[in-house]
N, C-alpha and C positions, 0 to 999 in steps of 0.2 A: 504494500500499500504507499507507495512514494508519490507519484505524479497524479495518479488515477483521481484521488479523491479532491486533490487541488482542481484538477480541470473539471470535474463535476461541481464544484463548488462557484467555480469562475463562470460557468454556464448557467447556474442557477441565479447567481446574482445578475447576470447580465439579464437572462429572463424575465426576474421582477422588475429591472429597472425598464425593461422595454414595454412592460404591461403597464407599468405607471406612468410613463410618458404618454401611452396612448389614452389612459383614463384621465389624467389631465388636461389633455387636448380636448377629449370628449366633454368632460365636466366645464370646460370653457365655453364651448359651443353650447351646450346645454342652458348655462347662464345667460348667454347672450340671445338664446331663442332660435338658435342657427340650425334648424333641424336638417336642412340639406347637407351640411359639413358632418352632423352627427351621422347621419346614413351613409356618408362617403367613408367615415372612418371604420364602420361596421365590419369590412373585411379584413381589415389590420388588425382590429381588435379581436376577433375569431381566430386569426391566426397565431398572434402573440399568446392569447390565453391557452390555445391548444398546445403550443410550445412549452409554455410552462407547466401544464399539466403533466405533458409526456415526460419533463425531466423529473418533477417530482414523483411521478409513477416509476420511473426508473429507479430512482434511489428508494423507494419502499421496497421494490423488486429485489435490489442488490442486499438490501438489509433484513429480508425475509428470513435468512438462514442464522442470523445472529439473534442472541438473546435482547438486544437493546434496538430500541427504534431508531432511525437516522436522526442525527442531530444537526441541526441546521447551525454554520457558522455565524459570528456575532454581526458581521455585515448583512447576511441574507436573513437574520432575524429581524435586524432593523428596516430591510425592505419589505419584509413580510407584513410589518406592523403598517408601514406606510402605504403598503398595498391594501391592506384591509381598512384602513380609513378612507381610501380612496374610492373604493368598492361600496363603502356604505354612503358616502356623497354620492356615487354615482347611481345607486339604486333609488336614493330620493330625489334625486335631479330627474331620472329618468320616469317615476311615479308622477311628479309634479307636470311633465310634459305629456304624458299620457292623459292626465286628468283634464289639463287645458284642452287637448284634442278634444277629449269626449265632450268637453264643455261647449266648445265650438260648433261640434257636429249636432249636439243637440239644438244649439241656438238656430242653425240652418235647416235641420229635417223636423224636429219637432214642433218648436215655435213656430217657425215658418208655415207648418202645415195647420197650426190651429188659426194663423191670422188669415191666411189666403183663402180657407175655407168657406169663409162667409164674407160679405161684401156688395157694394152695389156695382153693377155691369154699365156698359156703355149707355143702355137704354135707360138707365135710371132706377132699374127695378133693383130689389134687394135680393140677391141670389145665396144660395146656400149650395156649397159644394162639398159632397159626401166623400170619405176616402183620402187616402195620403198623396193621391195624383195632384192635388193641386199644390201641393207645396213646392214643386219645382216645375210647373207649368208656366208657361210665357202666358200672358193675359193680354189681350189686345185692348181692354177697356181702362187699361191704367195709364 
């Protein structure tokens, strides 16, 4: 066990750093409300997360025959803590973005359906439309 653990530790630390960098970018875009950039980062985030998962799984498999679980080097422990904090923030920001999107969809679809289902038409009559088709229909009487 000479240089192999060092190489493994270096790969693990670099992988944590890569994932944290992507999460920091994504969190910044989420805070700015730039969902287009968040979506653009998704393939990179998935790739870096998969790499980290593979490295951690490999370390667990290597330690499977030993009586003690694999120990993270101090630098990797710090990176893992940073990763955990970024993931927690990321989860909260993603939830907020999803909630905002759901509220927007509700405004467009549900509230619009209620507002356009009844009203006056070009002839001056009061008309009632039934069903949700009125929510997104173009009206010539407006």
